C-alpha positions in Angstrom: 0.0 -0.1 0.0 1.3 3.4 -0.9 2.0 5.7 2.0 0.7 9.2 2.0 2.9 12.1 1.4 2.2 15.0 3.7 3.0 18.6 4.8 5.4 19.3 7.6 3.8 20.0 11.0 5.1 21.5 14.2 4.8 20.1 17.7 3.0 23.1 19.3 5.0 22.7 22.6 8.2 23.2 20.6 7.5 26.2 18.4 5.2 28.0 20.9 8.1 28.0 23.3 10.3 29.5 20.6 8.0 32.5 21.0 9.0 33.1 24.6 7.7 36.1 26.6 10.9 37.6 28.2 11.4 40.7 30.2 12.6 42.5 27.1 9.6 41.5 25.0 7.3 44.4 24.0 3.7 44.0 24.3 3.3 44.4 20.6 5.8 41.7 19.9 4.0 39.4 22.4 0.9 39.8 20.3 2.8 38.6 17.2 4.2 35.6 19.2 0.6 34.9 20.2 -0.6 35.0 16.7 2.3 32.6 15.8 1.2 30.1 18.5 -2.3 30.2 17.0 -1.0 29.5 13.5 1.0 26.5 14.9 -2.1 25.1 16.5 -4.2 25.6 13.3 -1.4 24.1 11.2 -1.3 21.0 13.5 -5.1 20.6 13.4 -5.1 20.8 9.7 -2.2 18.3 9.2 -4.1 15.6 11.0 -7.5 16.3 9.3 -6.9 18.2 6.1 -10.5 19.1 5.3 -11.1 22.5 3.7 -8.7 25.3 3.8 -5.8 25.6 6.3 -6.8 28.4 8.7 -3.2 28.8 9.6 -2.4 30.4 6.2 -4.1 33.7 7.0 -2.3 33.8 10.4 1.1 33.1 8.9 0.3 35.7 6.2 -0.5 38.4 8.8 2.8 37.5 10.8 4.8 37.7 7.6 3.4 41.0 6.8 3.9 42.5 10.4 7.6 41.3 10.7 9.1 43.7 8.2 12.9 44.4 8.2 12.2 47.7 9.9 10.0 46.1 12.6 12.5 43.6 13.4 15.4 46.1 13.5 13.5 48.1 16.1 13.2 45.2 18.5 15.6 44.5 21.4 18.6 42.9 19.9 17.9 39.8 22.1 14.6 39.3 20.3 15.7 39.7 16.7 16.8 36.1 16.1 13.4 35.0 17.3 11.6 37.5 15.2 13.6 36.4 12.1 12.6 32.8 12.9 8.9 33.6 13.1 9.1 35.4 9.8 11.2 32.5 8.3 8.8 29.8 9.4 5.8 31.8 8.3 7.3 32.5 4.9 8.1 28.8 4.6 4.6 27.7 5.4 3.2 30.2 2.9 5.5 28.7 0.1 7.8 31.9 -0.1 10.9 29.7 0.2 13.3 32.6 -1.0 12.3 34.9 1.9 12.2 31.9 4.3 15.9 31.2 3.5 16.9 34.9 3.5 15.2 35.3 6.9 16.8 32.2 8.4 20.2 33.5 7.5 19.3 36.8 8.9 18.3 35.3 12.1 21.5 33.2 12.4 23.5 36.4 11.7 21.9 38.2 14.7 22.5 35.5 17.2 24.5 36.6 20.2 27.3 34.3 21.4 25.2 33.2 24.3 22.3 32.3 21.8 24.5 29.9 19.9 23.2 26.4 20.2 19.7 27.6 21.4 16.4 26.3 20.2 16.1 29.2 17.9 19.6 28.7 16.4 19.1 25.0 15.7 15.6 25.6 14.2 17.0 28.4 12.0 19.9 26.2 10.9 17.5 23.2 10.2 15.0 25.2 8.1 16.7 24.7 4.7 16.0 21.0 5.0 12.3 21.6 5.7 12.1 23.9 2.8 13.6 21.4 0.4 11.2 18.7 1.6 8.3 21.1 1.1 9.5 22.1 -2.4 9.8 18.4 -3.3 6.2 17.9 -2.2 5.0 20.6 -4.5 6.8 19.1 -7.4 5.5 15.6 -6.6 1.9 16.9 -6.6 2.5 18.9 -9.8 3.3 15.6 -11.4 0.0 14.1 -10.2 1.6 12.1 -7.4 3.7 10.0 -9.8 7.2 10.5 -11.1 9.3 8.9 -13.9 12.6 7.5 -13.2 14.2 10.3 -15.0 12.5 12.8 -12.8 13.5 10.8 -9.8 17.2 10.6 -10.7 17.5 14.2 -11.8 15.3 15.9 -9.2 13.9 13.9 -6.4 16.8 11.6 -5.4 19.5 14.3 -5.2 17.2 16.9 -3.5 15.9 14.4 -0.8 19.6 13.5 -0.2 20.5 17.3 0.1 17.4 17.7 2.4 18.5 15.1 4.8 22.1 16.5 4.9 20.7 20.0 5.6 18.7 18.6 8.5 21.8 17.0 9.9 23.9 20.1 9.4 21.4 22.2 11.1 21.2 19.8 14.1 24.9 19.8 14.2 24.6 23.4 15.7 23.1 21.8 18.9 25.0 22.1 22.1 24.6 22.1 25.8 22.0 24.9 25.6 19.7 22.9 23.2 16.7 21.3 24.9 16.1 17.6 24.4 12.8 18.5 22.7 14.8 19.8 19.7 16.4 16.5 19.2 13.0 14.8 18.9 11.8 17.4 16.5 14.9 16.7 14.4 14.2 13.0 14.4 10.6 13.7 13.5 11.6 15.6 10.5 14.1 13.1 9.4 11.3 10.5 9.7 8.9 12.7 7.7 11.4 13.4 4.9 12.2 9.6 4.6 8.5 8.9 4.5 8.1 11.3 1.6 11.1 9.9 -0.2 9.7 6.5 0.2 6.3 7.6 -1.2 8.0 9.0 -4.3 9.9 5.8 -4.9 6.6 3.8 -4.5 4.9 6.0 -7.1 7.4 4.9 -9.8 6.3 2.3 -12.3 7.0 -1.4 -11.5 9.8 -1.7 -14.0 11.9 1.1 -12.6 11.0 1.0 -8.9 13.7 -1.4 -8.0 16.3 1.0 -9.5 14.9 3.9 -7.4 14.8 1.8 -4.3 18.4 0.7 -4.7 19.4 4.3 -5.2 17.6 5.5 -2.1 19.1 2.7 0.0 22.5 3.6 -1.3 22.2 7.2 -0.3 20.6 6.6 3.1 22.6 3.5 3.9 19.6 1.2 4.5 16.1 0.5 3.4 13.9 3.6 3.7 11.3 1.9 5.9 14.1 0.6 8.4 15.5 4.1 8.5 12.1 5.5 9.3 11.7 3.0 12.1 15.0 4.1 13.6 14.1 7.8 13.6 10.7 6.9 15.2 12.4 4.9 17.9 14.5 8.0 19.0 11.3 9.7 20.0 9.7 8.8 23.4 6.7 6.7 22.9 4.3 9.0 24.8 5.6 12.1 23.0 3.1 14.0 20.8 5.5 13.7 17.8 5.6 9.9 18.2 1.8 9.8 18.5 1.6 12.0 15.3 3.7 9.5 13.4 1.5 6.7 14.7 -1.6 8.6 13.5 -0.1 9.0 10.1 0.9 5.3 9.8 -2.8 4.4 10.7 -4.4 6.7 8.3 
């Protein structure tokens, strides 16, 4: 049975805590952070039951509009990396991958030495891998959820491989200041990218599927399904991300 390919989702407890309310947070920026938390919640709800439009889109659009370069420059320096992160994530979820990448780079550039290895830093660094996965999802859907072996070899295989490496490189920024939750989020997104890769391989015609499967195993180092199980096993059984994987496996 072919597995579903699906959009990236957030564990609310992770990204909502990115939008922390500190002593240096202005009331206006707290409102933006609250709006972001609402967007994350709506995105999570839609990912599990994607009926109708995603209410998160309007919220992400509002956040992206509010967080202009000038607005972010006017924030306390300690808040700017977080603001760039919210803008980067909002742009990513809206499909504006160019601004998402630019915003992530700007956020990393504004990190203070004490913020290196923080949750915000690791998420900003991992974002390129999430963007690559989302871009491949769009390309897959544009092809009617089926790809040829030529498209697989020229587009999907190298880009999935690049996406995995981008996630790995991003998580390599983790350090003593990185909370364990970020590691589980990293393993979840590796699982999701591997799941999408496997779905693309399974969409290829019978004659060429074995070639694509061998290619993916060569790049990942093992069968995609086995690699997915290993990533899932690194997330605590009762964690919301583990339960989210379970829900997708049963759907």
